VOGU-3710 file (C-alpha; in Angstrom, 3 decimals, decimal comma):
1> xxxxxxxxxx> -35,360/57,815/-54,074  -37,879/55,737/-51,201  -40,660/58,224/-50,505  -41,606/58,134/-46,657  -45,166/57,747/-45,794  -46,344/59,641/-42,937  -48,869/58,718/-40,602  -51,103/61,547/-40,980  -54,703/59,959/-40,794  -56,087/56,823/-40,045
11> xxxxxxxxxx> -55,491/53,872/-41,807  -57,928/51,513/-44,057  -57,933/48,156/-42,946  -56,522/46,304/-45,736  -55,289/43,120/-43,992  -58,919/42,434/-42,927  -59,759/42,027/-46,595  -56,865/39,999/-47,615  -57,401/36,198/-48,298  -53,840/34,572/-47,417
21> xxxxxxxxxx> -55,127/33,906/-44,072  -51,538/34,033/-42,501  -51,752/37,426/-40,636  -52,496/36,862/-37,014  -52,166/33,283/-36,673  -49,651/31,286/-34,508  -47,041/30,228/-36,878  -44,081/28,716/-36,053  -40,985/30,981/-35,979  -38,820/29,964/-39,200
31> xxxxxxxxxx> -35,533/30,717/-36,906  -36,979/27,939/-34,470  -34,937/25,285/-35,737  -32,028/26,601/-35,852  -31,716/27,801/-32,524  -33,314/25,085/-30,825  -30,486/23,023/-32,594  -27,936/25,811/-31,820  -27,240/26,591/-35,125  -27,907/30,126/-35,171
41> xxxxxxxxxx> -25,377/32,193/-34,767  -24,996/34,418/-32,185  -22,761/37,455/-31,914  -19,715/35,368/-30,233  -20,214/32,363/-32,041  -19,192/33,441/-35,585  -15,302/34,129/-35,252  -13,270/35,553/-38,317  -10,031/33,871/-39,001  -6,902/35,191/-36,722
51> xxxxxxxxxx> -9,647/36,313/-34,001  -8,374/37,050/-30,572  -9,881/37,865/-27,217  -10,311/40,781/-25,318  -11,407/41,222/-21,560  -12,383/44,160/-19,993  -10,447/45,325/-16,949  -13,060/47,076/-14,346  -12,349/49,967/-12,179  -12,115/49,530/-8,283
61> xxxxxxxxxx> -12,801/52,674/-7,071  -16,160/54,519/-6,971  -15,468/58,234/-8,064  -11,969/59,316/-9,020  -9,604/59,210/-11,934  -7,475/56,389/-13,682  -3,867/57,590/-13,015  -1,336/54,767/-14,319  -1,959/51,492/-15,672  0,983/48,777/-14,627
71> xxxxxxxxxx> 1,322/46,851/-17,848  4,535/44,949/-16,418  2,452/43,556/-13,982  1,083/40,556/-16,716  4,040/40,712/-18,862  4,531/37,223/-18,013  1,254/35,834/-19,238  1,816/33,824/-22,446  -0,131/35,101/-25,553  -0,291/38,838/-24,155
81> xxxxxxxxxx> -1,119/40,867/-26,865  -1,994/44,291/-25,645  -3,373/46,100/-22,647  -5,767/48,887/-25,007  -6,642/52,091/-22,876  -8,572/54,328/-25,016  -11,061/57,046/-23,432  -13,108/56,805/-26,033  -14,463/53,926/-24,142  -14,411/55,323/-21,052
91> xxxxxxxxxx> -18,052/55,942/-19,607  -18,284/60,045/-19,440  -21,869/60,885/-18,527  -21,322/64,656/-18,566  -20,464/64,922/-22,151  -20,154/61,064/-24,062  -17,114/59,921/-25,510  -14,193/61,876/-24,110  -10,757/62,998/-25,977  -7,794/61,317/-26,358
101> xxxxxxxxxx> -5,344/63,388/-24,055  -4,955/61,141/-20,487  -6,235/63,157/-17,255  -9,034/64,415/-19,334  -12,866/63,503/-18,425  -12,434/60,375/-20,403  -9,991/58,843/-17,787  -12,893/59,773/-14,878  -13,968/56,978/-12,844  -17,793/57,178/-12,453
111> xxxxxxxxxx> -19,021/54,475/-10,588  -17,469/51,112/-9,100  -17,027/48,235/-11,654  -16,434/50,604/-14,710  -14,347/49,872/-17,367  -11,516/50,891/-17,872  -9,026/48,830/-20,277  -9,080/46,306/-22,121  -6,321/42,847/-22,041  -6,251/41,552/-25,205
121> xxxxxxxxxx> -4,414/37,981/-25,667  -4,720/35,195/-28,127  -6,710/32,728/-25,999  -9,635/33,836/-24,076  -7,971/32,640/-20,703  -4,856/34,727/-21,318  -7,077/37,518/-21,501  -9,326/37,076/-18,380  -6,053/36,013/-16,046  -4,455/39,495/-17,638
131> xxxxxxxxxx> -7,626/41,395/-16,823  -7,803/39,982/-12,952  -4,157/40,603/-12,239  -3,755/43,723/-14,090  -2,533/46,663/-11,408  -4,260/49,615/-11,684  -3,394/53,074/-9,819  -6,080/55,555/-9,439  -6,997/59,264/-7,694  -9,829/58,551/-5,552
141> xxxxxxxxxx> -12,317/60,781/-4,028  -15,126/60,890/-2,097  -18,595/59,972/-3,720  -22,128/59,279/-2,952  -23,801/56,413/-3,709  -27,048/56,099/-1,281  -29,803/57,799/-3,118  -31,798/57,998/0,436  -29,179/60,289/2,118  -27,564/61,992/-1,237
151> xxxxxxxxxx> -27,109/65,487/-1,313  -27,499/66,067/-5,124  -31,338/66,248/-5,777  -32,816/67,905/-8,782  -36,430/68,962/-8,790  -38,487/68,461/-11,938  -41,426/70,890/-12,434  -44,616/69,097/-11,526  -47,283/68,704/-13,856  -50,429/69,448/-12,559
161> xxxxxxxxxx> -54,299/70,577/-13,161  -57,328/71,374/-11,155  -57,799/72,351/-7,794  -55,431/70,019/-5,760  -56,299/71,463/-2,168  -60,172/71,685/-2,656  -60,289/68,000/-4,396  -58,150/66,367/-1,573  -59,900/67,964/1,593  -62,945/67,601/0,121
171> xxxxxxxxxx> -62,537/63,855/-0,574  -64,672/61,265/1,772  -61,663/58,859/1,098  -58,201/59,546/1,243  -54,947/57,065/0,332  -51,350/58,429/1,113  -48,801/55,764/0,933  -45,174/55,693/-0,213  -44,127/52,196/-2,724  -40,251/51,657/-3,092
181> xxxxxxxxxx> -38,939/48,903/-5,804  -35,371/48,345/-5,833  -33,176/48,664/-8,948  -33,333/45,666/-11,315  -31,289/44,315/-14,471  -31,851/43,639/-17,957  -29,616/40,199/-17,497  -30,599/38,921/-21,063  -29,726/35,596/-21,601  -26,824/36,038/-24,418
191> xxxxxxxxxx> -24,442/38,581/-22,411  -23,073/41,710/-23,831  -20,719/40,843/-26,902  -19,040/42,078/-29,978  -16,954/40,588/-32,514  -14,792/43,642/-34,849  -12,732/43,161/-37,918  -11,351/45,957/-40,261  -11,115/45,617/-43,534  -9,119/48,577/-44,952
201> xxxxxxxxxx> -11,004/51,827/-43,282  -14,240/50,104/-43,191  -15,385/48,724/-39,865  -17,189/45,554/-39,880  -18,902/44,595/-36,145  -20,687/41,304/-35,334  -23,014/42,784/-32,063  -25,388/42,177/-29,725  -27,271/44,999/-30,401  -31,290/45,958/-30,596
211> xxxxxxxxxx> -31,184/49,353/-32,686  -28,473/49,128/-36,150  -29,812/51,730/-37,465  -28,702/54,119/-34,254  -25,449/51,847/-33,251  -23,841/52,504/-36,327  -23,885/56,149/-36,190  -22,929/55,616/-32,849  -19,914/53,361/-33,352  -18,801/55,477/-36,016
221> xxxxxxxxxx> -18,660/58,553/-33,756  -16,945/56,727/-30,919  -13,927/55,232/-33,235  -13,820/58,344/-35,776  -14,953/57,399/-39,302  -18,014/57,775/-41,264  -21,003/56,159/-40,686  -21,190/54,470/-44,269  -17,646/53,064/-43,159  -19,365/51,019/-40,632
231> xxxxxxxxxx> -21,376/48,051/-41,258  -22,980/46,229/-38,060  -24,149/42,276/-38,280  -26,894/41,406/-35,401  -29,174/38,417/-37,120  -29,661/36,752/-33,838  -29,655/38,830/-30,484  -30,424/36,696/-27,215  -32,434/39,216/-25,413  -31,904/42,864/-24,685
241> xxxxxxxxxx> -34,585/44,190/-22,537  -33,302/47,540/-23,442  -29,641/47,209/-22,389  -28,403/46,763/-25,696  -30,102/49,528/-27,078  -27,289/51,340/-27,495  -23,372/50,862/-28,638  -22,018/49,385/-24,864  -17,908/49,403/-23,781  -17,341/46,284/-25,359
251> xxxxxxxxxx> -18,451/47,290/-29,212  -15,987/50,492/-28,735  -13,122/48,273/-27,009  -13,698/45,590/-29,414  -13,093/48,280/-32,600  -10,060/50,381/-31,281  -8,288/47,685/-30,249  -8,995/45,494/-33,559  -7,523/48,399/-35,168  -4,775/48,690/-33,232
261> xxxxxxxxxx> -3,658/45,292/-33,461  -4,492/44,689/-37,220  -6,654/41,821/-36,116  -10,367/40,512/-35,431  -11,124/41,304/-31,858  -13,694/39,562/-29,608  -15,372/41,190/-26,317  -17,336/39,152/-24,272  -18,588/40,306/-20,975  -19,015/38,237/-18,293
271> xxxxxxxxxx> -22,020/37,746/-16,263  -20,621/39,844/-13,440  -19,486/42,278/-15,544  -22,988/42,868/-17,394  -24,795/43,621/-13,957  -21,205/45,575/-13,231  -21,259/48,166/-16,024  -24,526/47,700/-17,877  -27,284/50,272/-17,544  -29,780/49,297/-14,485
281> xxxxxxxxxx> -33,460/50,670/-13,814  -33,251/52,969/-11,070  -34,476/52,331/-7,988  -37,850/53,923/-6,906  -39,383/55,834/-4,008  -43,049/56,635/-4,920  -45,714/58,476/-3,364  -49,249/58,139/-3,991  -52,025/60,075/-3,335  -55,603/59,511/-3,917
291> xxxxxxxxxx> -59,022/61,125/-2,871  -62,439/59,686/-3,664  -65,820/60,754/-3,243  -68,371/58,126/-1,419  -69,209/56,532/-4,931  -65,686/55,877/-5,642  -65,172/58,788/-7,928  -61,623/60,006/-8,143  -61,424/63,646/-6,951  -57,575/63,945/-6,616
301> xxxxxxxxxx> -54,462/61,665/-8,419  -51,281/62,442/-7,249  -47,926/60,478/-8,390  -44,703/61,889/-7,032  -41,519/59,943/-7,483  -37,833/60,006/-6,898  -35,127/57,867/-8,973  -31,120/58,169/-9,597  -28,548/58,359/-12,370  -25,200/59,423/-12,449
311> xxxxxxxxxx> -24,374/63,032/-12,652  -24,667/64,137/-15,623  -27,062/61,520/-17,426  -30,690/62,937/-18,989  -32,494/59,506/-18,733  -34,951/59,605/-15,966  -37,527/56,576/-15,504  -40,753/57,988/-16,815  -42,399/56,598/-13,294  -45,824/57,968/-13,436
321> xxxxxxxxxx> -46,055/57,993/-17,162  -49,576/55,310/-16,778  -50,677/56,793/-14,021  -51,228/60,118/-16,192  -53,724/58,408/-18,904  -55,140/55,426/-16,924  -57,929/57,045/-14,699  -59,254/60,431/-14,592  -59,638/62,915/-11,673  -60,591/66,600/-11,029
331> xxxxxxxxxx> -57,157/67,429/-9,630  -53,894/65,913/-10,866  -50,342/66,139/-9,551  -47,088/64,471/-10,751  -43,696/65,174/-10,134  -39,887/63,902/-10,231  -37,084/64,136/-8,289  -33,726/63,312/-9,700  -30,949/62,198/-7,454  -27,506/62,036/-8,613
341> xxxxxxxxxx> -25,488/58,643/-6,884  -22,104/57,325/-8,502  -23,684/53,848/-9,044  -23,772/52,380/-12,491  -25,791/54,255/-14,629  -29,668/54,117/-14,724  -31,362/53,585/-18,301  -34,353/51,754/-19,965  -35,176/48,307/-18,824  -38,216/46,403/-20,293
351> xxxxxxxxxx> -41,071/48,885/-19,818  -39,592/51,868/-18,894  -41,551/53,368/-16,316  -45,005/50,945/-16,284  -43,014/47,923/-14,828  -42,425/49,777/-11,749  -44,692/52,943/-11,637  -48,018/50,705/-12,679  -47,272/48,580/-9,374  -47,334/51,477/-7,065
361> xxxxxxxxxx> -50,730/53,100/-8,702  -52,448/49,317/-8,956  -51,655/48,841/-5,088  -52,893/52,356/-4,284  -56,092/52,125/-5,854  -56,427/48,478/-4,376  -55,800/50,322/-1,089  -58,539/52,847/-2,231  -60,971/50,089/-3,356  -60,341/48,508/0,168
371> xxxxxxxxxx> -61,438/51,785/2,042  -64,634/52,149/-0,280  -65,616/48,946/0,513  -65,950/48,935/-2,852  -64,813/46,068/-5,673  -61,737/46,847/-7,206  -62,659/46,120/-10,134  -65,504/48,531/-10,488  -63,438/51,485/-8,470  -61,419/51,130/-11,975
381> xxxxxxxxxx> -64,214/51,178/-14,210  -65,852/54,322/-12,615  -62,896/56,372/-13,129  -61,936/55,513/-16,904  -61,274/59,015/-18,279  -62,885/59,895/-21,634  -59,579/61,701/-23,239  -56,386/61,834/-22,135  -56,563/63,598/-18,745  -53,014/65,768/-19,394
391> xxxxxxxxxx> -53,382/66,394/-22,720  -56,733/66,377/-23,798  -56,577/64,010/-26,343  -59,021/61,454/-27,504  -57,932/57,441/-27,040  -57,808/56,033/-30,538  -58,697/53,008/-29,247  -59,114/51,305/-25,663  -60,661/48,571/-24,729  -59,476/48,869/-20,881
401> xxxxxxxxxx> -63,338/48,295/-19,878  -63,367/45,229/-22,367  -60,105/43,995/-20,606  -61,799/44,361/-16,737  -64,852/42,845/-17,304  -63,743/40,112/-19,364  -60,774/38,987/-17,307  -62,958/39,076/-14,195  -65,511/36,770/-16,084  -62,784/34,440/-17,201
411> xxxxxxxxxx> -60,498/34,602/-14,005  -63,684/33,965/-11,852  -63,334/37,012/-10,135  -66,741/36,615/-8,572  -65,267/33,994/-5,795  -62,913/36,251/-4,284  -63,607/36,776/-0,539  -62,909/38,872/2,263  -59,103/39,040/3,149  -58,187/36,194/5,165
421> xxxxxxxxxx> -61,383/34,553/4,672  -60,043/31,813/2,684  -57,669/28,891/4,487  -56,561/25,743/3,231  -54,188/24,360/5,868  -51,064/26,786/6,918  -51,959/28,573/3,271  -53,942/31,627/2,927  -55,531/31,985/-0,182  -56,449/35,359/-1,894
431> xxxxxxxxxx> -56,978/37,307/-5,439  -55,857/40,210/-6,762  -56,030/42,306/-9,779  -54,414/45,418/-11,494  -54,957/46,996/-14,825  -52,305/47,383/-17,564  -51,177/50,173/-19,841  -48,296/50,931/-21,793  -48,107/53,705/-24,739  -48,005/53,239/-28,247
441> xxxxxxxxxx> -45,419/54,661/-30,469  -44,816/54,120/-34,003  -40,518/55,345/-35,323  -39,349/55,544/-38,854  -38,844/52,064/-40,157  -37,951/51,267/-43,710  -37,588/47,647/-45,498  -37,187/46,610/-48,962  -39,701/43,765/-50,298  -38,366/41,621/-53,471
451> xxxxxxxxxx> -40,965/39,413/-55,802  -39,714/36,952/-58,247  -40,835/33,719/-59,401  -39,228/31,944/-56,687  -40,867/34,007/-53,780  -40,447/37,354/-51,830  -37,553/38,369/-49,914  -37,756/41,163/-46,984  -34,690/43,106/-46,345  -34,343/45,646/-43,018
461> xxxxxxxxxx> -31,847/46,449/-40,442  -34,039/44,998/-38,000  -33,388/42,859/-35,046  -35,030/39,890/-33,522  -34,273/39,850/-29,706  -36,123/36,498/-29,269  -39,493/38,416/-29,844  -40,633/36,697/-33,084  -39,438/39,264/-36,137  -38,615/36,673/-38,484
471> xxxxxxxxxx> -41,989/35,096/-37,742  -44,081/38,533/-37,946  -42,515/39,749/-41,130  -42,717/36,993/-42,679  -46,220/36,755/-42,097  -46,748/40,275/-43,045  -45,128/40,485/-46,508  -46,858/36,502/-47,129  -50,133/37,993/-46,600  -49,885/40,936/-48,689
481> xxxxxxxxxx> -48,756/39,237/-51,683  -50,631/36,090/-51,191  -48,074/33,487/-50,524  -47,337/30,801/-48,406  -45,073/31,779/-45,769  -42,299/28,846/-47,154  -41,933/31,157/-50,175  -41,334/34,387/-47,942  -37,254/34,370/-46,836  -36,584/37,584/-44,209
491> xxxxxxxxxx> -33,287/39,138/-44,023  -32,400/41,083/-41,018  -30,154/42,278/-38,726  -27,393/44,031/-41,206  -26,532/47,880/-41,624  -26,325/47,420/-45,357  -29,939/46,565/-45,488  -32,622/49,704/-45,229  -32,951/51,010/-41,715  -35,642/50,003/-39,328
501> xxxxxxxxxx> -36,677/51,204/-36,547  -35,069/48,629/-34,594  -36,354/46,319/-31,250  -37,000/48,597/-28,418  -39,953/49,924/-26,820  -43,117/47,737/-28,042  -42,383/49,942/-31,444  -40,558/47,162/-33,205  -43,105/44,788/-34,782  -45,286/47,355/-35,842
511> xxxxxxxxxx> -42,844/49,928/-37,267  -41,038/47,623/-39,200  -43,682/45,359/-40,293  -45,540/48,789/-41,412  -42,642/49,415/-44,063  -42,966/45,757/-45,176  -46,506/46,602/-45,621  -45,958/49,576/-47,520  -43,299/48,007/-49,766  -45,244/44,713/-50,499
521> xxxxxxxxxx> -48,499/47,127/-51,260  -46,376/49,051/-53,860  -46,068/45,446/-55,440  -49,590/44,822/-55,035  -50,001/47,838/-57,069  -47,711/47,002/-59,737  -49,406/43,439/-59,960  -52,809/45,391/-60,118  -51,620/47,120/-63,625  -50,362/43,616/-64,882
531> xxxxxxxxxx> -53,681/41,814/-64,269  -55,673/45,184/-65,358  -57,329/45,855/-62,461  -57,339/48,556/-60,001  -55,473/47,750/-56,955  -58,769/48,306/-54,302  -60,103/45,050/-56,388  -56,729/43,233/-56,624  -57,068/39,733/-54,548  -53,711/37,544/-54,044
541> xxxxxxxxxx> -54,192/34,415/-52,924  -51,934/30,872/-53,289  -50,407/32,214/-55,794  -52,748/33,598/-57,849  -54,023/36,832/-58,445  -57,736/37,951/-59,161  -59,476/41,171/-60,057  -62,303/42,125/-62,247  -63,041/38,820/-63,571  -59,613/38,392/-64,398
551> xxxxxxxxxx> -57,198/35,648/-63,141  -53,529/34,758/-63,443  -50,774/33,171/-61,417  -48,715/35,691/-60,151  -45,298/34,188/-61,909  -47,226/34,445/-65,044  -47,822/38,248/-64,215  -44,150/38,485/-63,262  -42,856/37,038/-66,367  -39,622/36,401/-65,216
561> xxxxxxxxxx> -39,351/40,252/-63,922  -38,304/40,712/-60,333  -40,284/43,466/-58,680  -38,344/45,359/-56,027  -39,841/48,099/-53,625  -38,398/50,254/-50,932  -40,861/51,939/-48,497  -40,182/54,063/-44,988  -43,122/54,951/-42,158  -42,491/57,640/-39,702
571> xxxxxxxxxx> -45,065/59,179/-37,216  -47,297/62,000/-38,704  -50,425/64,157/-37,478  -52,627/61,131/-35,901  -49,563/60,969/-33,027  -50,567/64,471/-32,370  -54,888/64,249/-32,302  -55,007/60,615/-30,917  -53,254/58,975/-28,193  -52,501/55,318/-28,824
581> xxxxxxxxxx> -51,811/52,665/-26,256  -52,029/48,977/-24,829  -54,470/48,095/-22,184  -55,219/45,112/-20,083  -56,098/43,699/-16,909  -54,121/41,243/-14,582  -55,746/38,923/-12,048  -54,092/36,532/-9,807  -54,479/34,192/-7,358  -51,646/33,406/-4,340
591> xxxxxxxxxx> -51,087/31,150/-1,214  -48,961/32,684/1,591  -47,617/30,558/4,215  -48,766/32,260/7,415  -45,277/30,835/9,230  -42,603/30,972/6,609  -44,166/34,166/4,679  -43,638/32,308/1,277  -45,652/33,638/-1,392  -46,894/30,874/-4,156
601> xxxxxxxxxx> -48,403/32,257/-7,211  -51,060/29,575/-7,868  -52,973/31,108/-11,184  -52,754/34,052/-13,358  -54,463/35,306/-15,973  -54,058/38,534/-18,470  -56,381/39,877/-21,092  -55,153/42,464/-23,121  -56,261/45,033/-26,033  -53,628/45,696/-28,473
611> xxxxxxxxxx> -54,803/46,379/-31,468  -54,007/43,629/-34,245  -52,423/40,601/-33,286  -49,539/39,758/-35,823  -48,487/36,310/-34,901  -50,817/34,832/-31,928  -48,003/32,552/-30,662  -45,251/35,204/-30,377  -47,756/37,442/-29,032  -48,740/35,253/-25,717
621> xxxxxxxxxx> -45,336/34,531/-25,369  -44,296/37,904/-25,129  -47,488/38,602/-22,666  -46,615/35,715/-20,820  -43,050/36,437/-20,576  -44,270/40,223/-19,600  -46,380/38,918/-16,351  -43,480/36,301/-15,344  -41,327/39,178/-14,951  -44,216/41,196/-12,877
631> xxxxxxxxxx> -43,969/38,256/-10,693  -40,220/38,138/-10,176  -40,408/41,786/-9,807  -43,066/41,697/-7,108  -41,826/38,567/-5,528  -37,945/38,464/-6,103  -36,078/40,768/-7,741  -33,465/43,100/-6,098  -30,344/44,305/-7,367  -28,389/45,560/-4,291
641> xxxxxxxxxx> -25,817/47,633/-3,610  -22,573/47,831/-1,260  -23,685/50,915/1,064  -20,112/51,965/1,132  -19,254/51,711/-2,398  -22,150/51,449/-4,772  -20,671/48,133/-6,178  -23,387/45,660/-7,402  -23,435/42,831/-4,825  -26,162/40,549/-6,694
651> xxxxxxxxxx> -23,709/40,218/-9,337  -25,195/37,125/-11,156  -28,093/34,815/-11,891  -27,390/33,217/-8,404  -27,626/36,190/-6,392  -29,821/38,251/-8,119  -33,170/35,935/-7,777  -35,545/35,923/-10,544  -38,646/33,554/-11,039  -37,603/30,015/-11,784
661> xxxxxxxxxx> -40,024/27,724/-13,338  -41,179/26,372/-9,546  -42,077/29,877/-9,269  -44,754/30,114/-12,097  -47,965/28,170/-12,147  -48,758/25,842/-15,408  -52,065/28,154/-15,261  -50,308/31,426/-16,742  -52,990/32,511/-18,968  -53,052/35,691/-21,829
671> xxxxxxxxxx> -56,034/36,154/-23,660  -56,219/39,023/-26,455  -59,132/40,791/-27,411  -60,441/42,031/-31,199  -59,033/45,242/-31,544  -58,022/47,792/-34,338  -56,156/50,767/-34,082  -56,665/52,550/-37,250  -54,520/55,720/-35,902  -51,466/53,525/-34,733
681> xxxxxxxxxx> -49,947/52,156/-38,291  -51,637/50,634/-41,278  -51,342/47,162/-39,971  -53,803/48,757/-36,838  -51,359/47,075/-34,229  -49,675/48,225/-31,480  -46,630/46,668/-29,264  -47,381/43,825/-26,516  -43,625/43,134/-25,434  -43,829/45,726/-22,458
691> xxxxxxxxxx> -47,652/45,573/-22,358  -47,801/42,210/-19,943  -45,212/43,377/-17,245  -47,277/46,506/-16,984  -49,521/46,052/-13,740  -48,693/42,433/-13,264  -46,496/42,816/-10,462  -49,173/44,924/-8,472  -51,671/42,087/-9,008  -49,644/39,639/-6,999
701> xxxxxxxxxx> -49,404/42,582/-4,532  -53,041/42,781/-4,259  -53,729/39,089/-3,956  -51,257/39,137/-0,832  -53,515/41,754/0,568  -56,256/39,714/0,112  -55,082/36,332/1,152  -53,703/37,517/4,407  -54,566/41,137/5,469  -51,283/43,202/5,232
711> xxxxxxxxxx> -49,902/45,427/2,054  -46,134/45,015/1,607  -45,332/48,459/0,402  -41,637/48,111/0,373  -41,126/45,424/-2,719  -40,260/42,837/-3,505  -42,516/41,036/-1,451  -39,810/38,663/0,097  -40,621/35,827/3,013  -39,037/38,172/5,696
721> xxxxxxxxxx> -40,900/41,345/4,728  -44,370/39,209/4,399  -43,823/37,649/8,172  -42,709/41,196/9,374  -46,032/42,692/8,592  -48,422/39,940/9,562  -46,286/40,577/13,155  -46,935/43,929/12,783  -50,324/43,480/12,201  -50,776/40,876/15,221
731> x> -51,327/37,901/12,829
//
C-alpha cells in the first residue's frame, strides 16, 4: 500500500545536490514533435469503430422550463438516430444533477443557451442540422440578467482589521476609486469535446478535461455507476484555463447517448456553444480605498467587490485575494457582494481573483503614488508586510522586493518621465508597472515510477493542457535517477494510473512533480542499498551510481530486476505555519495615439520569483502567455451580454477580441530570480501559470496614464474610452 507523504516540515534541497543537470534547463517538450506534426491525438481525433456524432441543442429562453421537444420536426433528416433528453445533463445550479422525472429541477432553464438535449446522427452534418432545426417548447418566466440592476444581492461578512475610521481620517493622502472589469471567456484552442464508449458496464470516455482524478467520480455519479467502472483518457488537452476543471455537458451527454444507442458517441461543442454554455469569469465592480501618511506608508487599505453567478451556485471569484497579502496597512477591510443573475454560470478562469483583482489594486496604488508625488516602485517597497496581514503567517519565501528592484533596473525604469511629457509625433509614450502575486498550493497527487535496464517509466493520470507536463516530469525523473531524458517515458492522462492533482490553480507541476520525486527517491534508496552506501551518499549520473568510494553502472545493480515504486503527497503543517506564494513585477511601455485613442504596447518586462524553476522554457512560455493575456484583459477582452436576455453577444473569436500577434511586441521578456521555497514541497517550486497574468493588465493601465495623463477605470481601455477620457480631461 502506498504511503502518503505529508508536507509537515521544510524539505531538504536534494535537487541542488543531484548531478544529472537536467532539472531547470530549457529542455524541449518530448511531445513537441507530435504536436507540430499533427500526430498528437486530441479528444475528438481518436474515433472508435462505429462512432456516431452528437450535437447539443440549447435553450432559446432565459429562464423557465423545457416543456416539450418536437422530435417529428427533424424526422426527415437522413441518418438521424436519436434525440436524447435526459435531465442528468441539464445544468441544475441549486442541486447538481437532477432526477430523471420530467418537470423536475433538471428540466429547469437557468440561462439563455443552456444545453437541453442532444441530437445524434450518423454524420456530424446531420447532427448539426438536427440541432439547429429541432423545435422546442418552453414555459418562460421573468429573469434578471443585468448585475447592475439585479435585486437578489447576497452580501458577505467583511474581513476587517484595525480601526478603519481612525486610519482613514488621519491620512495625509487618500484614494477612493471604483474599477470595473467585464466577463471573460476561457476560449481554449481545443473546444470542449468527449467521445464515450461502453464496454459492457464499463464506460470509457476520451475527454478534454483537466483533473481526471476528480472528473472520474463526477462522471460516475452523473451516469449512476461506481467510479471503478469509469476510465477517462486525456493524453493531450488543447488548453483549459479552468473551463475544463469539471465534467461538462458534452461528457455526460455523450456517455448517456452511447449507453442508450449501444454505440460510441462523439460530442464536440461548436465555438459558439463554448461561449454560451461554458463557465465564464464574472464581471466585477471593485471599490478601492487607500490612505497613506505623508511618507507613503499605508494606513488604510480597503478592497470591496461585487461579482455575479447563477442562483444556487457556490463559486465566488476571490477578487481581493492578493490584496489581502501584497501590502500592509494599519487597518484593512475586504468585502464581497454576490449578485444572482440568469447568465451562464461563473467559475474559474485563469488566475481566478488575481487576474482581475490585481489589475485594480495595482492601478489604485499607482493613483496613490501619483497623489504622493512618489515613484510607484518606491511606494510598493515601503509597504511590503513582514507577514501575511490577515492570517499572521510568515511568508515561506518572498522575493517581491528583489523583483521590483531587479525589474526596474532591467527595464530602464529610471528613464520614466512625467505624464504626457514624452511624445513621438502623434503618439504619447508612457511607462507603467505593477506587482504580481499568486498564492501557491500543494494538492494531493500520486505517481508510479518504474526503473529497468531500458530506462524509467513515469505513470500518473496527470494531464498536460499545453503547459509542459510531459517535459517537467521527464526532467524530475531523469534528474533523480541519473538518466538522460531520452531514457525516460512519461505516461499521462489515464485514470487507470495513479491519481494526480490535475492541471489547475498553478499547482499541477509542483504537486505531480513532487509525487514523481518521492517515488524516484524510493528507488534511489533501493539502489543505494544495492551499491552498499547510505542514501544521502548516493550520486546517480549518466547511468552510473557512486557512493562511499564505490561505483557501478545502474544496470549492473538492477541485474535484470525492475524496480517499481509509488508515492503520494498531500499538504500538511507547512501550509498552516507558513504562507506560500509566487511574486513578480511587471514593467510596460505603451504608445497612445492622441487622435484615435489607440494603445500599442511597445515593450514589456516581467521579473518573477516562484521557487525552483523546473523547466526554463516551459516556465517562460507560461509567464509570457500570462503577460499576453494581461495585455488582452487591459485592452481588448469584453464578453458582452444582450441586456434583454443575458445571451452572450460576443460568441466567437471574431467578436470576442483577444490579443493578436500585432498587439504584442517582440520585446516581451520574462526573467526568473533564483529562489527556493522549502515549505512548499520537496521540489522547492511554486506555480507560474497564473502568476504571469497577475498584475500585467495593471501595468498596461498605469502606462496609459503615464503616457497621456488620464485614468481608464472601466476596463478594457478601448480607443473610445481613451478618447472620451482625453476629451473629459481637456487633452
